[in-house]
C-alpha positions in Angstrom: 0.0 0.0 0.1 1.1 3.4 -1.0 0.6 5.8 2.0 1.7 9.0 0.4 -1.6 8.4 -2.0 -4.1 7.8 0.4 -6.8 10.0 0.6 -7.5 9.7 4.4 -7.5 13.3 6.2 -4.4 13.9 8.5 -6.6 15.8 11.1 -9.9 14.6 12.7 -13.1 14.4 11.3 -16.9 13.5 12.0 -18.1 10.4 10.3 -21.3 9.4 9.7 -21.9 5.9 11.5 -24.1 4.9 9.0 -21.8 4.7 6.2 -19.4 3.2 8.5 -22.1 0.3 9.2 -23.0 -0.1 5.6 -20.4 -2.5 4.9 -21.4 -5.1 7.4 -24.5 -4.1 8.9 -23.0 -3.7 12.6 -21.2 -0.6 13.7 -19.3 -2.9 16.2 -18.2 -5.4 13.3 -17.0 -2.7 11.2 -15.1 -1.2 14.0 -13.4 -3.9 14.8 -12.3 -4.8 11.0 -11.3 -1.2 10.8 -9.1 -1.5 14.4 -7.5 -4.8 12.7 -6.7 -2.9 9.6 -5.2 -0.3 11.7 -3.3 -2.5 13.4 -1.8 -4.3 10.0 -1.0 -0.5 8.7 1.0 0.5 11.8 3.0 -2.4 11.7 3.7 -1.9 7.9 4.4 1.7 8.2 6.7 0.8 11.6 8.6 -1.5 9.5 9.2 0.6 6.7 10.5 3.4 8.9 13.1 0.9 10.7 14.4 -0.2 7.4 14.7 3.2 6.3 16.4 4.5 9.7 18.8 1.3 9.8 20.6 2.8 7.2 21.4 5.4 9.1 22.4 3.5 12.0 25.8 3.6 13.6 27.8 1.1 15.9 30.8 2.9 17.1 30.2 5.0 20.3 32.7 7.9 19.0 31.5 10.9 20.4 32.8 13.0 17.5 30.6 10.7 14.9 27.4 11.6 16.6 25.8 14.8 14.9 22.0 15.0 13.4 21.9 13.7 9.7 19.3 15.9 7.7 18.5 13.3 6.0 17.3 11.0 9.1 15.6 14.3 10.4 13.5 14.4 7.2 12.5 11.2 7.0 11.5 11.2 10.4 9.3 14.6 9.8 7.9 12.8 6.4 6.2 9.5 8.8 5.1 12.0 11.3 3.2 14.0 8.3 1.3 10.6 7.4 -2.4 10.3 8.1 -2.6 8.3 11.6 -3.3 4.5 10.7 -6.8 4.6 11.9 -7.7 7.0 9.5 -6.0 5.2 6.8 -8.2 2.3 8.0 -11.4 4.0 8.1 -10.8 5.3 4.4 -10.1 1.9 3.0 -13.0 0.6 4.9 -15.9 3.2 3.5 -13.8 2.5 -0.1 -14.6 -1.1 0.1 -10.8 -2.1 0.4 -10.6 -4.0 3.3 -11.4 -7.9 3.2 -13.2 -8.5 6.3 -14.8 -11.8 7.4 -16.6 -13.6 10.3 -15.4 -17.1 11.1 -18.3 -18.5 13.0 -20.7 -17.5 10.5 -18.6 -19.2 7.9 -18.3 -22.4 10.2 -22.0 -22.7 11.0 -23.1 -22.0 7.2 -20.4 -25.4 6.9 -22.2 -26.9 9.3 -25.9 -26.5 8.2 -24.9 -27.7 4.6 -23.8 -31.0 5.6 
């Protein structure tokens, strides 16, 4: 996922709960799906940031080598300006880009077919 091109807002906005519950028919199920996707996005962003910052890691304890790295600061600022993972997840969910399922319902359906 390219978070740079996300339509998610970077500030807080009011959401219509009917729009959120439209996909599942239950606002709580929708919130669970959104929260799980938000956690996935958080992990992805954190791993991506860690990989980029790893390039700047210094494994020496020499005080002369400790200085502010402009590129590292710019990378950190870029990730701070990204929309929050919850905002991205909500936007993906509303756009219909989040796959979700309820395992219990699938088990009940498969048992009733037998």
